[in-house]
C-alpha positions as CSV (number, residue, x, y, z in Angstrom):
1,X,11.2,159.4,125.5
2,X,10.3,156.1,126.4
3,X,11.4,154.2,129.1
4,X,12.4,150.7,128.0
5,X,11.9,149.3,132.0
6,X,8.0,149.9,132.5
7,X,5.4,147.9,131.6
8,X,2.5,149.4,133.2
9,X,-1.0,147.8,133.8
10,X,-3.5,149.8,133.8
11,X,-7.7,149.5,133.7
12,X,-11.0,150.0,135.8
13,X,-11.5,148.9,139.6
14,X,-12.7,145.3,139.1
15,X,-11.8,143.9,135.8
16,X,-8.2,142.3,137.4
17,X,-5.3,144.1,137.0
18,X,-4.0,143.0,140.6
19,X,-4.8,139.5,139.9
20,X,-3.0,139.6,136.6
21,X,-0.2,140.9,138.2
22,X,0.0,138.6,140.8
23,X,-0.6,135.6,138.5
24,X,2.8,137.3,136.3
25,X,4.8,137.7,139.8
26,X,4.0,134.1,140.5
27,X,5.5,132.9,137.2
28,X,8.9,134.7,137.9
29,X,12.3,133.4,138.7
30,X,15.3,135.2,138.5
31,X,16.4,133.7,135.4
32,X,13.6,135.6,133.7
33,X,14.5,138.0,131.2
34,X,11.9,140.6,133.1
35,X,11.2,141.7,136.6
36,X,8.3,143.1,138.4
37,X,8.4,145.8,141.0
38,X,8.2,143.5,144.2
39,X,11.3,141.6,143.3
40,X,13.3,145.1,142.8
41,X,11.6,145.8,146.5
42,X,13.5,142.5,147.9
43,X,16.4,141.9,146.0
44,X,19.7,141.1,147.3
45,X,21.8,144.1,148.0
46,X,25.8,144.1,147.4
47,X,27.7,142.8,149.9
48,X,29.6,146.4,149.5
49,X,27.0,147.6,151.7
50,X,27.2,145.2,153.9
51,X,24.6,146.5,156.3
52,X,22.2,146.3,154.4
53,X,23.1,142.9,152.9
54,X,23.3,141.0,156.9
55,X,19.6,142.7,157.3
56,X,18.7,140.9,154.2
57,X,20.1,137.6,155.1
58,X,19.3,138.5,158.2
59,X,15.7,138.3,157.0
60,X,15.9,135.7,154.7
61,X,17.4,133.1,158.0
62,X,14.1,134.0,159.6
63,X,11.7,133.9,156.8
64,X,10.6,137.7,157.2
65,X,8.8,139.3,154.3
66,X,10.8,142.1,152.4
67,X,9.1,145.7,153.1
68,X,6.6,147.1,150.9
69,X,7.3,150.6,151.7
70,X,9.8,152.4,149.3
71,X,12.0,155.3,150.7
72,X,11.0,158.4,150.4
73,X,14.6,159.4,148.9
74,X,13.4,157.5,145.7
75,X,10.6,159.7,145.1
76,X,12.7,162.8,145.9
77,X,15.0,162.1,143.5
78,X,12.2,161.4,141.1
79,X,10.7,165.1,141.8
80,X,13.6,166.5,141.1
81,X,14.5,165.3,137.8
82,X,10.4,165.6,137.2
83,X,10.0,168.8,138.4
84,X,7.3,170.6,136.0
85,X,5.7,167.1,136.5
86,X,5.5,167.8,140.2
87,X,4.2,171.4,139.7
88,X,1.6,170.3,137.2
89,X,0.4,167.4,139.5
90,X,0.4,169.6,143.0
91,X,-1.2,172.7,141.2
92,X,-3.6,170.5,139.4
93,X,-5.0,168.7,142.7
94,X,-5.1,171.9,144.4
95,X,-7.3,173.5,141.9
96,X,-9.3,170.6,141.4
97,X,-9.8,169.9,144.8
98,X,-9.8,173.0,147.2
99,X,-12.9,172.2,148.8
100,X,-11.7,168.9,149.6
101,X,-8.4,168.6,151.6
102,X,-9.0,165.0,152.8
103,X,-9.2,163.9,148.9
104,X,-6.5,166.4,147.8
105,X,-3.6,164.6,150.5
106,X,-4.6,161.3,150.1
107,X,-4.3,161.8,146.2
108,X,-1.2,163.2,146.6
109,X,0.0,160.5,148.9
110,X,-0.6,157.9,146.4
111,X,1.1,160.5,143.5
112,X,4.3,160.7,145.3
113,X,4.1,156.4,146.0
114,X,4.2,156.6,142.1
115,X,6.7,158.5,142.0
116,X,8.8,156.5,144.2
117,X,7.9,153.5,142.4
118,X,9.0,154.5,139.4
119,X,12.4,155.9,140.6
120,X,13.1,152.6,141.9
121,X,12.4,151.0,138.5
122,X,14.8,153.6,136.4
123,X,17.6,153.1,139.1
124,X,17.6,149.0,138.7
125,X,21.1,148.0,137.3
126,X,19.2,145.2,135.3
127,X,18.5,146.5,131.9
128,X,15.4,144.4,131.6
129,X,11.7,144.7,131.4
130,X,9.7,145.6,134.9
131,X,5.9,145.2,135.5
132,X,4.3,147.8,137.2
133,X,0.6,147.8,138.5
134,X,-1.0,150.9,138.6
135,X,1.3,153.6,138.2
136,X,1.1,156.8,136.4
137,X,-1.2,156.3,134.1
138,X,-3.4,155.0,136.7
139,X,-4.7,158.7,138.0
140,X,-7.7,158.9,139.8
141,X,-7.7,162.5,139.6
142,X,-8.3,162.8,136.1
143,X,-11.7,160.3,136.7
144,X,-13.3,161.8,139.0
145,X,-12.3,166.0,137.4
146,X,-15.7,167.3,136.6
147,X,-14.6,170.8,135.4
148,X,-11.6,171.0,133.1
149,X,-11.5,169.3,129.6
150,X,-10.7,166.4,130.4
151,X,-8.5,165.0,127.3
152,X,-6.8,168.4,127.4
153,X,-5.7,167.9,131.0
154,X,-4.2,164.2,130.2
155,X,-2.5,165.2,127.3
156,X,-0.8,168.1,129.1
157,X,0.4,165.4,131.6
158,X,1.3,162.6,129.4
159,X,3.8,165.2,127.5
160,X,4.9,165.5,130.9
161,X,5.3,161.9,132.4
162,X,8.2,159.2,131.0
163,X,6.5,157.4,129.0
164,X,6.3,153.6,129.8
165,X,7.8,150.9,127.1
166,X,4.1,149.5,127.2
167,X,1.1,149.6,128.6
168,X,-1.1,146.5,129.3
169,X,-4.7,147.9,129.5
170,X,-7.7,145.3,130.7
171,X,-11.3,145.7,130.6
172,X,-14.2,144.0,130.5
173,X,-17.4,145.1,128.4
174,X,-20.0,144.0,130.1
175,X,-20.3,146.7,133.1
176,X,-22.8,144.2,134.8
177,X,-19.6,141.6,135.3
178,X,-17.5,144.6,136.7
179,X,-20.3,145.9,139.2
180,X,-20.7,142.7,140.1
181,X,-16.9,141.9,140.7
182,X,-16.9,144.8,142.9
183,X,-19.5,144.3,145.2
184,X,-18.2,140.6,145.8
185,X,-14.8,142.4,146.8
186,X,-13.9,141.7,150.3
187,X,-11.7,144.9,150.9
188,X,-13.9,148.1,149.4
189,X,-11.7,151.3,147.8
190,X,-12.6,154.4,149.1
191,X,-14.3,155.5,145.5
192,X,-16.7,153.2,145.8
193,X,-17.1,153.0,150.0
194,X,-21.3,153.5,150.3
195,X,-22.0,153.4,146.6
196,X,-24.9,152.5,144.6
197,X,-24.8,150.2,141.7
198,X,-25.4,153.3,139.5
199,X,-22.5,155.5,141.2
200,X,-20.6,152.3,140.5
201,X,-21.4,151.9,137.0
202,X,-20.9,155.8,136.5
203,X,-18.0,155.5,137.9
204,X,-16.8,152.7,136.0
205,X,-17.9,154.3,132.2
206,X,-15.9,157.7,133.9
207,X,-12.8,155.2,134.2
208,X,-13.2,153.9,130.1
209,X,-13.4,157.5,129.5
210,X,-10.2,158.2,130.9
211,X,-8.6,155.2,129.6
212,X,-9.5,155.6,126.1
213,X,-8.0,158.8,125.9
214,X,-5.2,157.9,127.6
215,X,-4.4,154.7,125.2
216,X,-5.4,157.2,122.4
217,X,-2.7,159.6,123.9
218,X,0.5,157.0,124.2
219,X,0.2,155.4,121.5
220,X,0.4,158.3,119.5
221,X,4.2,158.8,121.2
222,X,5.2,155.6,120.3
223,X,3.8,153.3,123.2
224,X,2.8,149.7,122.7
225,X,-0.8,149.2,123.8
226,X,-1.9,145.5,124.9
227,X,-5.7,145.4,125.2
228,X,-6.7,142.4,127.5
229,X,-10.2,141.2,127.7
230,X,-10.7,140.6,131.6
231,X,-13.4,137.9,131.3
232,X,-10.4,135.5,129.3
233,X,-9.0,133.0,131.8
234,X,-5.7,134.5,133.7
235,X,-3.1,132.1,132.1
236,X,-4.5,132.7,128.2
237,X,-4.0,137.0,129.0
238,X,-0.4,136.4,130.7
239,X,0.7,133.8,127.8
240,X,-0.7,136.7,125.5
241,X,1.6,139.2,127.0
242,X,4.7,137.2,127.1
243,X,4.5,136.1,123.7
244,X,3.9,139.7,122.6
245,X,6.6,141.1,124.8
246,X,8.9,138.2,124.5
247,X,9.7,137.6,127.4
248,X,10.2,134.2,129.4
């Protein structure tokens, strides 16, 4: 079943997902017919919830930024409502990373964070689409998996997750461009730490193969998939997305 609130941005590392998301966020205002996760996390509470309302007002007065942490309760509610998905993920991580407990729990941490983000979007009182950067479909544990039948595992996973209304898939055909971007990053992600150019190329190729499987499978279930070229100007890609999704 499609959820009309989630528009997820996916793609291999280094193709410009966060750049696209941040640019979209900068074009947003409360008058828009869409929203994004950052806005939901900092939205003004109802005055009936007086303590939260006062705290919100004080932060605005003193120009404090909103917290980026979503309360644990959101993730717990998601798990209760999607217990089969939660069990699949936990058993999958325990099996694939049985000899790497550090990585298993790091992946579980980020997975729970995604659960919390989705639940926050679901519980948003406004019936409008919400952009989410790297959600349930951006799962590195499938990229790392070398033991299982990848397509079969992805198929089962896709059958269990709440499907988004649309997916924005960003990629760059020339892997040299992606590798150069990754090597020039100030912040190195964990999967690329102390990796050679060859290792990074192999990792990107695996990401691309994984997303080919994911996008084909979600499209067959009626999810809209919009493919963007990460080498195109950011303004051009954002204009295209807004036009296709009829948002302003």
